All heavy atoms as TSV, in Angstrom:
chain	resi	resn	atom	element	x	y	z
A	1	MET	N	N	133.304	129.671	111.798
A	1	MET	CA	C	133.178	130.284	110.499
A	1	MET	C	C	131.699	130.468	110.162
A	1	MET	O	O	130.913	129.570	110.320
A	1	MET	CB	C	133.854	129.474	109.440
A	1	MET	CG	C	135.322	129.304	109.594
A	1	MET	SD	S	136.043	128.239	108.297
A	1	MET	CE	C	136.569	129.534	107.224
A	2	ALA	N	N	131.363	131.664	109.717
A	2	ALA	CA	C	129.954	131.935	109.304
A	2	ALA	C	C	129.900	131.952	107.800
A	2	ALA	O	O	130.835	132.309	107.117
A	2	ALA	CB	C	129.560	133.294	109.848
A	3	THR	N	N	128.753	131.559	107.290
A	3	THR	CA	C	128.474	131.578	105.835
A	3	THR	C	C	127.401	132.564	105.538
A	3	THR	O	O	126.349	132.570	106.178
A	3	THR	CB	C	128.053	130.161	105.375
A	3	THR	OG1	O	129.099	129.256	105.691
A	3	THR	CG2	C	127.772	130.147	103.925
A	4	SER	N	N	127.627	133.427	104.551
A	4	SER	CA	C	126.633	134.390	104.090
A	4	SER	C	C	126.151	133.912	102.742
A	4	SER	O	O	126.949	133.543	101.896
A	4	SER	CB	C	127.248	135.766	103.933
A	4	SER	OG	O	127.711	136.220	105.204
A	5	ILE	N	N	124.842	133.965	102.540
A	5	ILE	CA	C	124.262	133.581	101.242
A	5	ILE	C	C	123.427	134.728	100.734
A	5	ILE	O	O	122.678	135.360	101.480
A	5	ILE	CB	C	123.352	132.330	101.428
A	5	ILE	CG1	C	124.260	131.151	101.834
A	5	ILE	CG2	C	122.604	132.001	100.154
A	5	ILE	CD1	C	123.490	129.877	102.142
A	6	GLN	N	N	123.598	135.060	99.495
A	6	GLN	CA	C	122.827	136.133	98.788
A	6	GLN	C	C	122.234	135.571	97.544
A	6	GLN	O	O	122.746	134.647	96.956
A	6	GLN	CB	C	123.758	137.303	98.440
A	6	GLN	CG	C	124.339	138.036	99.594
A	6	GLN	CD	C	123.275	138.817	100.377
A	6	GLN	OE1	O	122.245	139.272	99.791
A	6	GLN	NE2	N	123.464	138.927	101.668
A	7	THR	N	N	121.138	136.135	97.145
A	7	THR	CA	C	120.539	135.776	95.804
A	7	THR	C	C	120.396	137.070	94.994
A	7	THR	O	O	120.146	138.105	95.516
A	7	THR	CB	C	119.218	135.057	95.913
A	7	THR	OG1	O	118.276	135.873	96.607
A	7	THR	CG2	C	119.355	133.710	96.649
A	8	ILE	N	N	120.536	136.855	93.708
A	8	ILE	CA	C	120.258	137.985	92.734
A	8	ILE	C	C	119.232	137.416	91.694
A	8	ILE	O	O	119.400	136.335	91.165
A	8	ILE	CB	C	121.560	138.321	91.950
A	8	ILE	CG1	C	122.657	138.785	92.906
A	8	ILE	CG2	C	121.248	139.394	90.915
A	8	ILE	CD1	C	123.972	138.964	92.214
A	9	GLU	N	N	118.179	138.143	91.557
A	9	GLU	CA	C	117.152	137.827	90.523
A	9	GLU	C	C	117.257	138.798	89.368
A	9	GLU	O	O	117.273	140.012	89.546
A	9	GLU	CB	C	115.756	137.889	91.113
A	9	GLU	CG	C	115.495	136.780	92.142
A	9	GLU	CD	C	113.996	136.829	92.612
A	9	GLU	OE1	O	113.151	137.230	91.859
A	9	GLU	OE2	O	113.828	136.451	93.772
A	10	THR	N	N	117.353	138.231	88.166
A	10	THR	CA	C	117.466	139.067	86.973
A	10	THR	C	C	116.375	138.640	85.977
A	10	THR	O	O	116.330	137.430	85.610
A	10	THR	CB	C	118.823	138.946	86.283
A	10	THR	OG1	O	119.873	139.229	87.247
A	10	THR	CG2	C	118.923	139.905	85.108
A	11	ARG	N	N	115.463	139.493	85.639
A	11	ARG	CA	C	114.414	139.172	84.652
A	11	ARG	C	C	114.895	139.675	83.293
A	11	ARG	O	O	115.191	140.862	83.091
A	11	ARG	CB	C	113.128	139.870	85.049
A	11	ARG	CG	C	111.935	139.258	84.303
A	11	ARG	CD	C	110.663	139.744	84.964
A	11	ARG	NE	N	110.146	140.868	84.130
A	11	ARG	CZ	C	108.951	141.321	84.335
A	11	ARG	NH1	N	108.169	140.883	85.288
A	11	ARG	NH2	N	108.479	142.271	83.529
A	12	VAL	N	N	114.938	138.715	82.336
A	12	VAL	CA	C	115.458	139.071	80.972
A	12	VAL	C	C	114.285	138.806	79.963
A	12	VAL	O	O	113.746	137.717	79.905
A	12	VAL	CB	C	116.693	138.159	80.591
A	12	VAL	CG1	C	117.205	138.485	79.258
A	12	VAL	CG2	C	117.757	138.313	81.666
A	13	THR	N	N	114.061	139.846	79.175
A	13	THR	CA	C	113.013	139.741	78.179
A	13	THR	C	C	113.473	138.792	77.053
A	13	THR	O	O	114.638	138.623	76.781
A	13	THR	CB	C	112.711	141.142	77.548
A	13	THR	OG1	O	111.608	141.027	76.635
A	13	THR	CG2	C	113.901	141.732	76.862
A	14	LYS	N	N	112.520	138.162	76.392
A	14	LYS	CA	C	112.831	137.265	75.326
A	14	LYS	C	C	112.756	137.937	73.957
A	14	LYS	O	O	113.335	137.429	72.976
A	14	LYS	CB	C	111.866	136.066	75.272
A	14	LYS	CG	C	112.024	135.136	76.441
A	14	LYS	CD	C	111.045	133.967	76.337
A	14	LYS	CE	C	111.248	132.911	77.373
A	14	LYS	NZ	N	110.294	131.771	77.205
A	15	ASP	N	N	112.077	139.056	73.848
A	15	ASP	CA	C	111.731	139.646	72.532
A	15	ASP	C	C	112.481	140.891	72.104
A	15	ASP	O	O	112.253	141.361	70.980
A	15	ASP	CB	C	110.255	139.975	72.492
A	15	ASP	CG	C	109.360	138.739	72.659
A	15	ASP	OD1	O	109.806	137.611	72.239
A	15	ASP	OD2	O	108.243	138.830	73.169
A	16	ASP	N	N	113.350	141.419	72.933
A	16	ASP	CA	C	113.978	142.674	72.613
A	16	ASP	C	C	115.504	142.570	72.871
A	16	ASP	O	O	115.927	142.804	73.973
A	16	ASP	CB	C	113.378	143.802	73.450
A	16	ASP	CG	C	113.894	145.164	73.152
A	16	ASP	OD1	O	114.608	145.333	72.186
A	16	ASP	OD2	O	113.520	146.108	73.870
A	17	PRO	N	N	116.272	142.222	71.832
A	17	PRO	CA	C	117.719	142.022	72.004
A	17	PRO	C	C	118.490	143.160	72.662
A	17	PRO	O	O	119.312	142.920	73.530
A	17	PRO	CB	C	118.229	141.737	70.582
A	17	PRO	CG	C	117.047	141.124	69.900
A	17	PRO	CD	C	115.848	141.876	70.483
A	18	PRO	N	N	118.218	144.453	72.331
A	18	PRO	CA	C	118.956	145.505	73.015
A	18	PRO	C	C	118.650	145.534	74.538
A	18	PRO	O	O	119.562	145.755	75.334
A	18	PRO	CB	C	118.474	146.796	72.339
A	18	PRO	CG	C	118.017	146.371	70.998
A	18	PRO	CD	C	117.435	145.002	71.194
A	19	THR	N	N	117.430	145.282	74.900
A	19	THR	CA	C	117.068	145.266	76.312
A	19	THR	C	C	117.661	143.991	76.981
A	19	THR	O	O	118.183	144.088	78.115
A	19	THR	CB	C	115.513	145.208	76.484
A	19	THR	OG1	O	114.962	146.370	75.833
A	19	THR	CG2	C	115.135	145.165	77.970
A	20	GLN	N	N	117.734	142.857	76.266
A	20	GLN	CA	C	118.390	141.689	76.808
A	20	GLN	C	C	119.829	141.961	77.129
A	20	GLN	O	O	120.304	141.587	78.233
A	20	GLN	CB	C	118.409	140.539	75.797
A	20	GLN	CG	C	117.076	139.863	75.569
A	20	GLN	CD	C	117.144	138.844	74.438
A	20	GLN	OE1	O	118.054	138.876	73.634
A	20	GLN	NE2	N	116.194	137.963	74.416
A	21	LEU	N	N	120.549	142.626	76.250
A	21	LEU	CA	C	121.990	142.965	76.496
A	21	LEU	C	C	122.118	143.836	77.679
A	21	LEU	O	O	123.043	143.673	78.486
A	21	LEU	CB	C	122.587	143.605	75.264
A	21	LEU	CG	C	122.770	142.731	74.055
A	21	LEU	CD1	C	123.266	143.521	72.897
A	21	LEU	CD2	C	123.723	141.600	74.359
A	22	ARG	N	N	121.244	144.795	77.856
A	22	ARG	CA	C	121.322	145.710	79.003
A	22	ARG	C	C	121.033	144.942	80.321
A	22	ARG	O	O	121.770	145.081	81.293
A	22	ARG	CB	C	120.308	146.887	78.889
A	22	ARG	CG	C	120.349	147.873	80.020
A	22	ARG	CD	C	119.354	148.983	79.859
A	22	ARG	NE	N	118.010	148.613	79.443
A	22	ARG	CZ	C	117.099	148.093	80.271
A	22	ARG	NH1	N	117.351	147.918	81.554
A	22	ARG	NH2	N	115.910	147.785	79.837
A	23	GLN	N	N	120.016	144.099	80.291
A	23	GLN	CA	C	119.639	143.336	81.493
A	23	GLN	C	C	120.763	142.309	81.897
A	23	GLN	O	O	121.088	142.210	83.058
A	23	GLN	CB	C	118.301	142.576	81.263
A	23	GLN	CG	C	117.139	143.536	81.133
A	23	GLN	CD	C	115.940	142.922	80.504
A	23	GLN	OE1	O	115.981	141.963	79.708
A	23	GLN	NE2	N	114.722	143.400	80.885
A	24	LEU	N	N	121.321	141.722	80.912
A	24	LEU	CA	C	122.418	140.723	81.191
A	24	LEU	C	C	123.681	141.490	81.608
A	24	LEU	O	O	124.425	140.979	82.453
A	24	LEU	CB	C	122.695	139.876	79.955
A	24	LEU	CG	C	121.581	138.839	79.641
A	24	LEU	CD1	C	121.851	138.172	78.290
A	24	LEU	CD2	C	121.421	137.847	80.755
A	25	GLY	N	N	123.912	142.703	81.093
A	25	GLY	CA	C	125.030	143.487	81.508
A	25	GLY	C	C	124.855	143.929	82.954
A	25	GLY	O	O	125.835	143.917	83.750
A	26	ASN	N	N	123.643	144.233	83.342
A	26	ASN	CA	C	123.377	144.612	84.778
A	26	ASN	C	C	123.613	143.414	85.672
A	26	ASN	O	O	124.171	143.538	86.812
A	26	ASN	CB	C	121.909	145.090	84.929
A	26	ASN	CG	C	121.693	146.459	84.309
A	26	ASN	OD1	O	122.645	147.210	84.048
A	26	ASN	ND2	N	120.459	146.762	84.085
A	27	ARG	N	N	123.213	142.211	85.190
A	27	ARG	CA	C	123.470	141.031	85.993
A	27	ARG	C	C	124.965	140.794	86.147
A	27	ARG	O	O	125.416	140.496	87.243
A	27	ARG	CB	C	122.830	139.784	85.283
A	27	ARG	CG	C	123.121	138.491	85.941
A	27	ARG	CD	C	122.441	137.330	85.156
A	27	ARG	NE	N	122.866	136.052	85.718
A	27	ARG	CZ	C	123.712	135.214	85.144
A	27	ARG	NH1	N	124.224	135.500	83.978
A	27	ARG	NH2	N	123.982	134.037	85.714
A	28	GLN	N	N	125.730	140.964	85.080
A	28	GLN	CA	C	127.153	140.715	85.201
A	28	GLN	C	C	127.787	141.758	86.173
A	28	GLN	O	O	128.699	141.439	86.928
A	28	GLN	CB	C	127.795	140.897	83.835
A	28	GLN	CG	C	129.296	140.654	83.780
A	28	GLN	CD	C	129.678	139.260	84.330
A	28	GLN	OE1	O	129.073	138.272	83.958
A	28	GLN	NE2	N	130.667	139.216	85.207
A	29	HIS	N	N	127.336	142.973	86.117
A	29	HIS	CA	C	127.783	144.026	87.039
A	29	HIS	C	C	127.515	143.598	88.485
A	29	HIS	O	O	128.412	143.722	89.337
A	29	HIS	CB	C	127.138	145.338	86.732
A	29	HIS	CG	C	127.523	146.441	87.620
A	29	HIS	ND1	N	126.842	146.791	88.768
A	29	HIS	CD2	C	128.629	147.280	87.579
A	29	HIS	CE1	C	127.478	147.773	89.376
A	29	HIS	NE2	N	128.504	148.084	88.671
A	30	ASP	N	N	126.308	143.118	88.765
A	30	ASP	CA	C	125.943	142.700	90.137
A	30	ASP	C	C	126.802	141.530	90.559
A	30	ASP	O	O	127.339	141.489	91.678
A	30	ASP	CB	C	124.479	142.286	90.188
A	30	ASP	CG	C	123.511	143.475	90.016
A	30	ASP	OD1	O	123.934	144.632	90.177
A	30	ASP	OD2	O	122.342	143.219	89.734
A	31	LEU	N	N	126.961	140.510	89.654
A	31	LEU	CA	C	127.801	139.330	90.036
A	31	LEU	C	C	129.230	139.810	90.338
A	31	LEU	O	O	129.920	139.288	91.252
A	31	LEU	CB	C	127.788	138.324	88.945
A	31	LEU	CG	C	126.464	137.569	88.759
A	31	LEU	CD1	C	126.500	136.709	87.458
A	31	LEU	CD2	C	126.134	136.704	89.999
A	32	SER	N	N	129.796	140.716	89.488
A	32	SER	CA	C	131.162	141.156	89.741
A	32	SER	C	C	131.268	141.923	91.038
A	32	SER	O	O	132.296	141.752	91.763
A	32	SER	CB	C	131.587	142.099	88.571
A	32	SER	OG	O	131.653	141.354	87.363
A	33	ALA	N	N	130.286	142.710	91.379
A	33	ALA	CA	C	130.345	143.462	92.689
A	33	ALA	C	C	130.320	142.506	93.844
A	33	ALA	O	O	131.097	142.719	94.762
A	33	ALA	CB	C	129.138	144.413	92.764
A	34	TYR	N	N	129.551	141.484	93.761
A	34	TYR	CA	C	129.530	140.470	94.859
A	34	TYR	C	C	130.808	139.755	94.888
A	34	TYR	O	O	131.352	139.424	95.979
A	34	TYR	CB	C	128.355	139.494	94.721
A	34	TYR	CG	C	127.083	140.005	95.344
A	34	TYR	CD1	C	126.071	140.554	94.551
A	34	TYR	CD2	C	126.846	139.942	96.714
A	34	TYR	CE1	C	124.891	141.024	95.070
A	34	TYR	CE2	C	125.675	140.419	97.253
A	34	TYR	CZ	C	124.703	140.941	96.469
A	34	TYR	OH	O	123.527	141.374	97.033
A	35	GLY	N	N	131.378	139.420	93.727
A	35	GLY	CA	C	132.674	138.729	93.687
A	35	GLY	C	C	133.774	139.517	94.320
A	35	GLY	O	O	134.628	138.969	95.010
A	36	ARG	N	N	133.783	140.868	94.107
A	36	ARG	CA	C	134.775	141.734	94.760
A	36	ARG	C	C	134.653	141.734	96.286
A	36	ARG	O	O	135.557	142.051	97.036
A	36	ARG	CB	C	134.709	143.148	94.222
A	36	ARG	CG	C	135.255	143.245	92.782
A	36	ARG	CD	C	135.362	144.723	92.361
A	36	ARG	NE	N	134.096	145.390	92.295
A	36	ARG	CZ	C	133.243	145.332	91.258
A	36	ARG	NH1	N	133.546	144.605	90.172
A	36	ARG	NH2	N	132.083	145.979	91.260
A	37	SER	N	N	133.426	141.342	96.755
A	37	SER	CA	C	133.145	141.316	98.201
A	37	SER	C	C	133.426	139.924	98.778
A	37	SER	O	O	133.098	139.650	99.959
A	37	SER	CB	C	131.687	141.704	98.466
A	37	SER	OG	O	131.490	143.072	98.102
A	38	GLY	N	N	133.940	139.038	97.967
A	38	GLY	CA	C	134.292	137.665	98.453
A	38	GLY	C	C	133.261	136.612	98.173
A	38	GLY	O	O	133.437	135.483	98.632
A	39	TYR	N	N	132.194	136.904	97.513
A	39	TYR	CA	C	131.173	135.910	97.196
A	39	TYR	C	C	131.545	135.138	95.960
A	39	TYR	O	O	132.200	135.656	95.056
A	39	TYR	CB	C	129.819	136.567	96.950
A	39	TYR	CG	C	129.100	137.011	98.185
A	39	TYR	CD1	C	129.336	138.294	98.717
A	39	TYR	CD2	C	128.215	136.186	98.864
A	39	TYR	CE1	C	128.688	138.742	99.869
A	39	TYR	CE2	C	127.548	136.632	100.036
A	39	TYR	CZ	C	127.828	137.883	100.511
A	39	TYR	OH	O	127.179	138.320	101.653
A	40	VAL	N	N	131.145	133.874	95.956
A	40	VAL	CA	C	131.297	133.023	94.767
A	40	VAL	C	C	129.956	132.527	94.290
A	40	VAL	O	O	129.071	132.280	95.160
A	40	VAL	CB	C	132.269	131.831	95.022
A	40	VAL	CG1	C	133.679	132.318	95.276
A	40	VAL	CG2	C	131.787	130.954	96.146
A	41	LEU	N	N	129.737	132.415	93.011
A	41	LEU	CA	C	128.494	131.903	92.479
A	41	LEU	C	C	128.466	130.394	92.696
A	41	LEU	O	O	129.401	129.685	92.255
A	41	LEU	CB	C	128.451	132.241	90.969
A	41	LEU	CG	C	127.197	131.769	90.221
A	41	LEU	CD1	C	125.991	132.511	90.744
A	41	LEU	CD2	C	127.391	132.091	88.721
A	42	VAL	N	N	127.414	129.906	93.323
A	42	VAL	CA	C	127.289	128.496	93.554
A	42	VAL	C	C	126.154	127.844	92.758
A	42	VAL	O	O	126.142	126.609	92.602
A	42	VAL	CB	C	127.100	128.149	95.080
A	42	VAL	CG1	C	128.398	128.523	95.859
A	42	VAL	CG2	C	125.889	128.869	95.689
A	43	ASN	N	N	125.207	128.619	92.268
A	43	ASN	CA	C	124.110	128.021	91.565
A	43	ASN	C	C	123.357	129.077	90.745
A	43	ASN	O	O	123.268	130.228	91.213
A	43	ASN	CB	C	123.126	127.334	92.538
A	43	ASN	CG	C	122.125	126.482	91.821
A	43	ASN	OD1	O	122.417	125.791	90.876
A	43	ASN	ND2	N	120.921	126.430	92.374
A	44	THR	N	N	122.862	128.727	89.585
A	44	THR	CA	C	121.970	129.570	88.785
A	44	THR	C	C	120.816	128.718	88.294
A	44	THR	O	O	120.996	127.626	87.823
A	44	THR	CB	C	122.709	130.167	87.582
A	44	THR	OG1	O	123.812	130.939	88.037
A	44	THR	CG2	C	121.749	131.041	86.735
A	45	VAL	N	N	119.593	129.274	88.484
A	45	VAL	CA	C	118.373	128.609	88.064
A	45	VAL	C	C	117.719	129.566	87.043
A	45	VAL	O	O	117.582	130.749	87.333
A	45	VAL	CB	C	117.455	128.264	89.231
A	45	VAL	CG1	C	116.150	127.709	88.756
A	45	VAL	CG2	C	118.102	127.340	90.221
A	46	ALA	N	N	117.232	128.995	85.936
A	46	ALA	CA	C	116.476	129.800	84.957
A	46	ALA	C	C	115.037	129.357	85.033
A	46	ALA	O	O	114.731	128.176	84.909
A	46	ALA	CB	C	117.069	129.540	83.562
A	47	ILE	N	N	114.168	130.349	85.203
A	47	ILE	CA	C	112.722	130.113	85.300
A	47	ILE	C	C	112.108	130.833	84.074
A	47	ILE	O	O	112.100	132.044	83.998
A	47	ILE	CB	C	112.158	130.636	86.601
A	47	ILE	CG1	C	112.888	130.009	87.768
A	47	ILE	CG2	C	110.656	130.378	86.689
A	47	ILE	CD1	C	112.670	130.734	89.130
A	48	GLU	N	N	111.517	130.021	83.196
A	48	GLU	CA	C	110.941	130.621	81.984
A	48	GLU	C	C	109.442	130.881	82.165
A	48	GLU	O	O	108.729	130.125	82.742
A	48	GLU	CB	C	111.118	129.629	80.838
A	48	GLU	CG	C	112.604	129.595	80.416
A	48	GLU	CD	C	112.726	129.114	78.958
A	48	GLU	OE1	O	111.987	129.626	78.056
A	48	GLU	OE2	O	113.594	128.294	78.741
A	49	SER	N	N	109.066	132.017	81.581
A	49	SER	CA	C	107.625	132.360	81.406
A	49	SER	C	C	107.426	132.697	79.943
A	49	SER	O	O	108.357	132.507	79.125
A	49	SER	CB	C	107.219	133.564	82.292
A	49	SER	OG	O	107.850	134.709	81.838
A	50	LEU	N	N	106.252	133.138	79.570
A	50	LEU	CA	C	105.959	133.392	78.140
A	50	LEU	C	C	106.883	134.472	77.572
A	50	LEU	O	O	107.427	134.301	76.466
A	50	LEU	CB	C	104.477	133.815	78.003
A	50	LEU	CG	C	103.973	133.941	76.577
A	50	LEU	CD1	C	104.139	132.685	75.784
A	50	LEU	CD2	C	102.543	134.412	76.618
A	51	ASP	N	N	107.075	135.539	78.251
A	51	ASP	CA	C	107.826	136.669	77.729
A	51	ASP	C	C	109.197	136.921	78.331
A	51	ASP	O	O	110.004	137.709	77.808
A	51	ASP	CB	C	107.016	137.954	77.922
A	51	ASP	CG	C	105.690	137.969	77.166
A	51	ASP	OD1	O	105.672	137.382	76.068
A	51	ASP	OD2	O	104.722	138.488	77.763
A	52	TYR	N	N	109.515	136.232	79.458
A	52	TYR	CA	C	110.715	136.499	80.166
A	52	TYR	C	C	111.393	135.237	80.611
A	52	TYR	O	O	110.749	134.191	80.807
A	52	TYR	CB	C	110.470	137.357	81.437
A	52	TYR	CG	C	110.004	138.730	81.147
A	52	TYR	CD1	C	108.625	139.036	81.042
A	52	TYR	CD2	C	110.861	139.782	80.937
A	52	TYR	CE1	C	108.163	140.341	80.755
A	52	TYR	CE2	C	110.452	141.057	80.602
A	52	TYR	CZ	C	109.090	141.324	80.557
A	52	TYR	OH	O	108.678	142.604	80.248
A	53	VAL	N	N	112.659	135.337	80.954
A	53	VAL	CA	C	113.357	134.318	81.699
A	53	VAL	C	C	113.902	135.036	82.947
A	53	VAL	O	O	114.508	136.089	82.842
A	53	VAL	CB	C	114.569	133.735	80.861
A	53	VAL	CG1	C	115.403	132.744	81.725
A	53	VAL	CG2	C	114.102	133.081	79.597
A	54	THR	N	N	113.634	134.399	84.071
A	54	THR	CA	C	114.165	134.981	85.360
A	54	THR	C	C	115.335	134.096	85.785
A	54	THR	O	O	115.230	132.832	85.895
A	54	THR	CB	C	113.096	134.958	86.428
A	54	THR	OG1	O	111.973	135.748	86.032
A	54	THR	CG2	C	113.608	135.491	87.726
A	55	LEU	N	N	116.490	134.725	85.937
A	55	LEU	CA	C	117.672	134.043	86.414
A	55	LEU	C	C	117.852	134.296	87.864
A	55	LEU	O	O	117.795	135.438	88.313
A	55	LEU	CB	C	118.921	134.563	85.672
A	55	LEU	CG	C	118.859	134.417	84.160
A	55	LEU	CD1	C	120.032	135.151	83.491
A	55	LEU	CD2	C	118.904	132.940	83.731
A	56	VAL	N	N	117.927	133.231	88.641
A	56	VAL	CA	C	118.140	133.367	90.112
A	56	VAL	C	C	119.531	132.809	90.424
A	56	VAL	O	O	119.812	131.608	90.286
A	56	VAL	CB	C	117.069	132.591	90.890
A	56	VAL	CG1	C	117.319	132.792	92.405
A	56	VAL	CG2	C	115.656	133.066	90.479
A	57	ASP	N	N	120.436	133.714	90.773
A	57	ASP	CA	C	121.787	133.357	91.126
A	57	ASP	C	C	121.953	133.288	92.603
A	57	ASP	O	O	121.530	134.191	93.324
A	57	ASP	CB	C	122.811	134.399	90.568
A	57	ASP	CG	C	122.732	134.465	89.080
A	57	ASP	OD1	O	122.979	133.456	88.429
A	57	ASP	OD2	O	122.504	135.566	88.533
A	58	THR	N	N	122.553	132.213	93.104
A	58	THR	CA	C	122.803	132.065	94.532
A	58	THR	C	C	124.348	132.175	94.720
A	58	THR	O	O	125.146	131.476	94.039
A	58	THR	CB	C	122.342	130.688	95.071
A	58	THR	OG1	O	120.940	130.579	94.768
A	58	THR	CG2	C	122.560	130.593	96.544
A	59	LEU	N	N	124.737	133.043	95.646
A	59	LEU	CA	C	126.140	133.324	95.929
A	59	LEU	C	C	126.415	133.028	97.379
A	59	LEU	O	O	125.492	133.156	98.253
A	59	LEU	CB	C	126.489	134.787	95.630
A	59	LEU	CG	C	126.172	135.184	94.201
A	59	LEU	CD1	C	124.912	136.017	94.173
A	59	LEU	CD2	C	127.341	135.916	93.598
A	60	GLN	N	N	127.656	132.638	97.649
A	60	GLN	CA	C	128.046	132.298	99.004
A	60	GLN	C	C	129.365	132.889	99.359
A	60	GLN	O	O	130.276	132.937	98.534
A	60	GLN	CB	C	128.103	130.731	99.115
A	60	GLN	CG	C	128.502	130.203	100.442
A	60	GLN	CD	C	128.577	128.700	100.542
A	60	GLN	OE1	O	128.421	128.008	99.488
A	60	GLN	NE2	N	128.766	128.157	101.684
A	61	ARG	N	N	129.502	133.282	100.620
A	61	ARG	CA	C	130.788	133.754	101.107
A	61	ARG	C	C	131.008	133.140	102.520
A	61	ARG	O	O	130.082	133.143	103.379
A	61	ARG	CB	C	130.784	135.288	101.280
A	61	ARG	CG	C	132.102	135.844	101.799
A	61	ARG	CD	C	132.039	137.366	101.861
A	61	ARG	NE	N	131.140	137.763	102.920
A	61	ARG	CZ	C	130.722	138.973	103.102
A	61	ARG	NH1	N	131.125	139.980	102.271
A	61	ARG	NH2	N	129.875	139.306	104.054
A	62	VAL	N	N	132.163	132.594	102.728
A	62	VAL	CA	C	132.534	132.073	104.047
A	62	VAL	C	C	133.361	133.095	104.749
A	62	VAL	O	O	134.413	133.543	104.271
A	62	VAL	CB	C	133.316	130.739	103.883
A	62	VAL	CG1	C	133.755	130.234	105.261
A	62	VAL	CG2	C	132.506	129.725	103.177
A	63	ASP	N	N	132.865	133.528	105.915
A	63	ASP	CA	C	133.547	134.564	106.719
A	63	ASP	C	C	134.340	133.917	107.861
A	63	ASP	O	O	133.807	133.052	108.574
A	63	ASP	CB	C	132.530	135.518	107.350
A	63	ASP	CG	C	131.670	136.241	106.311
A	63	ASP	OD1	O	132.258	136.660	105.311
A	63	ASP	OD2	O	130.417	136.345	106.483
A	64	ALA	N	N	135.552	134.250	107.958
A	64	ALA	CA	C	136.367	133.715	109.093
A	64	ALA	C	C	136.026	134.584	110.351
A	64	ALA	O	O	136.084	135.804	110.311
A	64	ALA	CB	C	137.896	133.927	108.746
A	65	ASP	N	N	135.629	133.890	111.373
A	65	ASP	CA	C	135.256	134.584	112.647
A	65	ASP	C	C	136.448	134.668	113.592
A	65	ASP	O	O	137.351	133.924	113.601
A	65	ASP	CB	C	134.125	133.827	113.349
A	65	ASP	CG	C	132.810	134.005	112.574
A	65	ASP	OD1	O	132.685	134.954	111.844
A	65	ASP	OD2	O	131.953	133.118	112.739
C-alpha cells in the first residue's frame, strides 16, 4: 500500500471580513476536492503574522497497490 500526502496553504487576511470569507471558501473548496479524490485531513497548523494567518492543511490518502 502506498501513501500519498498533500498540503494546502491558505493565507487569510485578518482585517477584511469579505476577503476572509472568500479565502476560507476557497480553502473549503480545495479540501472538498481532495476529499472527493480519497484524501482525508490529518492535520491543520495556523501560522500567525501581523496581517495574516496562514493555514497549512495536511491530507493523506492510502492507495491500494
